[in-house]
N, C-alpha and C positions, 0 to 999 in steps of 0.2 A: 323661597328660602333666602335669596339675596337681599330682599327688602327687609326681612327680619334682622339680618346681620347689620344692615345700614342703620336701622332704628336703634339697636342695642349699642352700636359703636358711636352714636352721636354724642358729642361732648355736652355735658351739663354746665351751665353758666350761672353766675350769681345774679342777684336782682339788679345790681348796677349795670352790668354788661347787657342783661336782657332788656332793661329799660332803654339803654342806648341803641340797641339793635332794632327795636321796634318803635322807637320814638314815643315812649310813654313816660309820664312822670314817675320817678322812682317810688314814691309813696304808694302807688297803686300795686306795685309788686312786693314791697317790703312790709306792708301792714296786713296782718292776717284777715282782718275784717273786710278790707278793701278787696283782697284776692278772692275771698268767698263771695262777696257781693257781686262782683263782675264775672266770676267763674273762670279765673285764669288757671290754665293747666300748669301744675307744678309738682315737684317731687321733694319729699323730706329725706334728707341724708343726715342722719343723726339729728342734731339740733339746727342744721342749716337747711335753707330752702334753695332749691336749684330749679332751673328751667331748661327746656330744649327749645332752641330758637325756631326750629322748623314747626314745632307744635304751636308756639306763640304766633308765628306768621299765619298758620292755618286758622287759629282762633281769631286773630284780627280780621282776616278775610270773612269769616263767618259773622263777626259782629257787624261788619260793613254791609253784608247781605241782609241781615236782620233789619238794619235801619233803613235800607232801601225798600223793603217790603211794605 
């Protein structure tokens, strides 16, 4: 139950902050076709796109493992 609360309480960040946190070019997170092409986890909040840093970190790690295989 505690894990669920932690996930729900995690702050959503915009593309600029997310790109800075995971050291990716901003266009990969801000352009819909790029997000879809590389499979970035994101949330639509109204017309805005937001990200959870923990999910992006896990996604980046999974991408690294794919390229190592």
